[in-house]
C-alpha positions in Angstrom: 39.4 56.9 55.9 37.2 55.2 53.8 33.6 54.4 54.1 33.0 51.4 55.8 29.5 49.5 56.7 28.2 46.5 57.7 25.0 44.3 57.5 23.3 46.6 60.2 25.0 49.5 60.6 27.8 51.9 58.4 29.8 55.0 58.4 29.6 57.8 55.5 32.8 59.7 55.7 32.7 63.3 55.1 32.2 65.2 51.8 30.1 62.2 50.8 26.4 61.1 50.6 25.0 57.1 50.8 22.0 56.1 48.9 19.9 53.5 50.7 17.5 51.3 49.2 14.6 49.1 50.7 13.8 46.2 48.6 15.6 47.0 45.7 13.9 50.5 45.4 15.6 53.9 46.2 14.8 54.8 49.9 16.7 57.6 51.2 20.1 59.6 51.3 22.5 58.8 54.3 24.4 61.5 55.5 28.1 61.7 56.7 28.2 60.0 59.7 27.1 56.5 61.4 24.1 55.0 59.8 21.8 52.4 61.2 20.3 50.3 58.5 17.3 47.5 59.1 17.8 44.5 57.1 14.9 42.8 58.3 13.0 45.9 56.6 15.0 45.5 53.0 17.3 48.5 53.9 20.9 48.3 52.4 23.5 50.9 51.7 23.4 50.8 47.6 26.6 53.1 47.2 28.3 56.3 48.1 29.0 59.4 46.0 31.7 62.0 46.9 30.6 65.5 46.9 33.7 67.3 46.4 34.5 69.1 43.5 36.0 67.0 40.6 38.0 68.0 37.9 37.5 66.8 34.1 40.1 67.9 31.2 39.2 68.0 27.7 40.8 68.3 24.5 38.9 69.4 21.6 40.0 69.6 18.2 38.1 71.8 15.6 38.2 74.3 12.8 37.9 78.0 12.9 36.1 80.0 10.1 39.5 81.0 8.4 40.1 77.0 7.9 42.5 76.8 10.7 42.8 73.4 12.6 42.9 74.3 17.0 43.3 72.4 19.6 41.1 73.4 22.5 42.1 72.6 26.3 39.3 73.1 29.0 39.2 72.3 32.6 35.5 71.4 33.9 35.0 71.4 37.6 31.7 69.9 38.8 30.4 68.2 41.8 27.4 66.2 42.8 24.6 68.2 44.5 23.8 66.4 48.1 19.9 67.0 47.6 20.0 65.2 44.0 22.7 62.5 44.6 20.0 60.1 43.9 19.5 61.2 40.5 23.2 61.4 39.9 23.5 57.8 41.4 20.8 56.4 39.0 20.5 58.6 35.8 24.1 58.7 34.9 26.6 55.8 34.7 29.4 57.5 33.4 29.1 61.2 34.0 32.6 62.1 32.5 32.0 61.0 28.7 28.5 63.1 29.1 30.2 66.2 30.2 32.8 65.6 27.3 30.3 64.9 24.5 28.3 68.4 25.3 31.3 70.1 25.5 32.3 68.7 21.7 29.3 69.8 20.7 28.9 73.1 21.5 32.9 74.4 21.2 32.3 72.7 17.3 28.9 74.7 17.0 30.6 78.3 18.1 34.1 77.9 16.9 33.7 77.2 13.5 31.7 80.7 13.5 34.8 82.7 14.6 38.1 83.4 13.2 41.3 82.4 14.8 42.0 85.9 16.3 38.4 86.5 17.1 38.9 82.9 18.8 42.0 84.3 21.2 39.6 87.5 21.9 36.5 85.6 22.7 37.3 82.6 24.5 35.2 83.8 27.6 32.2 83.7 25.1 33.1 80.1 24.2 33.3 79.3 28.0 30.1 80.8 28.6 28.1 79.0 26.0 29.7 75.5 27.3 28.8 76.6 30.7 25.1 77.2 30.1 24.5 74.1 28.1 26.2 72.1 30.8 24.7 73.6 33.5 21.0 73.1 31.6 21.7 69.6 30.8 23.8 68.3 34.0 21.6 69.8 36.3 18.9 67.4 35.2 21.1 64.5 36.5 22.2 66.0 39.8 25.1 67.4 38.9 26.6 71.2 39.5 29.0 72.7 36.9 31.1 74.9 39.0 33.6 76.5 36.6 35.0 76.0 33.2 38.5 77.2 32.4 39.8 77.6 28.7 43.1 76.9 29.6 44.8 76.9 26.1 44.1 77.4 22.6 46.6 75.5 20.5 46.9 76.3 16.6 48.3 73.9 14.1 52.1 74.3 14.3 52.7 75.9 10.6 50.0 78.2 11.7 51.4 79.3 14.9 54.8 79.6 12.7 53.4 81.9 10.2 51.5 84.2 13.3 55.1 84.6 14.6 56.9 85.4 11.4 53.7 87.9 11.0 54.5 89.5 14.2 58.2 89.7 13.6 57.8 91.2 10.3 55.0 93.8 11.7 57.4 94.5 14.7 60.7 95.1 11.8 58.5 97.5 10.1 57.8 99.4 12.9 61.6 99.2 14.1 62.4 100.8 10.2 59.7 103.6 10.5 61.4 104.8 14.0 64.6 104.3 12.3 63.3 106.6 9.4 62.0 109.2 11.5 65.4 109.4 13.4 67.4 109.6 10.5 64.8 112.4 9.2 65.1 114.1 12.3 69.0 114.2 12.1 68.9 114.9 8.6 66.6 118.2 9.3 68.5 119.0 12.8 71.9 118.8 10.4 70.5 121.2 7.8 69.3 123.7 10.2 72.6 123.8 11.8 74.4 124.3 8.6 71.9 126.8 7.6 72.4 128.5 10.9 76.7 128.3 10.4 76.3 129.6 7.1 74.2 132.6 8.3 76.2 133.3 11.2 79.7 133.0 9.2 77.5 135.7 6.6 77.3 138.0 9.6 80.7 137.7 10.7 82.1 138.1 7.5 79.8 141.0 6.9 80.7 142.4 10.2 84.2 141.7 9.3 84.0 143.9 6.1 82.3 147.0 7.9 85.1 146.7 10.4 87.8 146.9 7.6 85.6 149.7 5.8 85.0 151.8 9.1 89.0 151.3 10.1 90.3 152.5 6.4 88.2 155.3 6.3 88.9 156.5 9.8 92.7 155.8 8.8 92.0 158.1 5.6 90.5 160.6 7.1 92.9 160.9 10.1 96.1 160.9 7.4 94.7 163.5 5.3 94.0 165.8 8.4 97.4 165.1 9.8 99.3 165.4 6.7 98.6 168.4 4.4 98.4 168.3 0.9 97.5 164.6 0.8 94.4 163.4 -1.3 92.3 160.5 -0.4 93.6 158.7 -3.5 97.1 158.7 -2.1 96.1 157.6 1.1 94.2 154.9 -0.3 97.3 153.6 -2.5 99.6 153.8 0.6 97.0 151.3 2.5 96.9 149.0 -0.1 100.7 148.8 -0.6 100.9 148.3 3.1 98.2 145.5 2.9 100.0 143.9 0.0 103.6 143.6 1.7 101.6 142.4 4.8 100.1 139.5 2.4 103.3 138.6 0.9 104.6 138.5 4.6 101.7 135.9 5.6 102.5 133.8 2.8 106.0 133.4 3.1 105.4 132.6 7.2 102.8 130.1 6.5 103.6 126.7 7.6 101.8 124.9 4.6 103.9 123.6 2.0 102.1 125.7 -0.9 103.6 127.6 -3.4 101.9 130.6 -5.1 102.8 132.7 -8.1 102.1 136.1 -8.2 103.3 139.1 -9.9 105.4 141.3 -7.6 106.4 145.2 -8.3 105.4 148.6 -7.9 103.5 148.4 -11.0 101.8 145.5 -10.1 100.4 146.9 -7.0 99.1 150.2 -8.9 97.4 148.0 -11.2 95.9 146.1 -8.1 94.7 149.5 -6.4 93.5 150.6 -9.7 91.3 147.5 -10.1 90.1 147.6 -6.6 89.2 151.5 -7.1 87.5 151.2 -10.7 85.2 148.2 -8.9 84.2 150.7 -6.5 83.2 153.3 -8.7 81.6 150.8 -10.9 79.7 149.5 -7.9 78.8 152.8 -6.9 77.3 154.1 -10.5 75.4 151.0 -10.7 73.7 151.6 -7.0 72.8 155.4 -8.0 71.4 154.1 -11.8 69.1 151.6 -9.9 68.0 154.5 -7.8 67.2 156.7 -10.7 65.3 154.2 -12.4 
């Protein structure tokens, strides 16, 4: 329902305030509701102002400290103060242009002092400075600034692409670092596993050789005890011959198609046993020499 008035009476709707003049001069404010006017005394309703919150969108183009052109999108919410509606009615003809001019002035004075990154981080500081300036100026004209919202900061398209590329490069660098660390861990773990495997393999071989040595010693002692007149050398030769024939049998039963040429005959068996015996004796002599030194 709109505001209606005639020569003698009028109706001011809710959230509005009427300006009453007498003989062309401001006389009083008419509150919402039914109002009487005395035309004989020169009273008339000069106009009506809405006290609802209005919104004004302002687009500001400026430059940052690092020479990047940006657009700031601000939303200013303002309203007419009921008690000062006469100032708002008589002082300003176009409040939107006045607000926009002050926003331009303050933003273009603050933003050039900031880098682009600082502008994104401290956009609240820009909003606060604009709000303080508008409240001080527009309050004198009967307007109250309710809120100022920095809706968006839009850099130049080429700058936005460069920022996205920098961000993507940084993420790829971090991904490469993580990938390198993962590969490093895998290599270290693999080396540790190989070292542990070789260590355990060496322990197994040592235990195997120890078991073979213990078994040979036991066999020699038992054979020498049960068969009188036999020496340890004769028992050792007999064991070597037995192992030699076991080896020949294992080679013959192997499923792989591998040909191995080895000398065969009783003399060769004796030569092998002599070589093993001489090696053991040389090792024993070397050990005794080291101890004496």
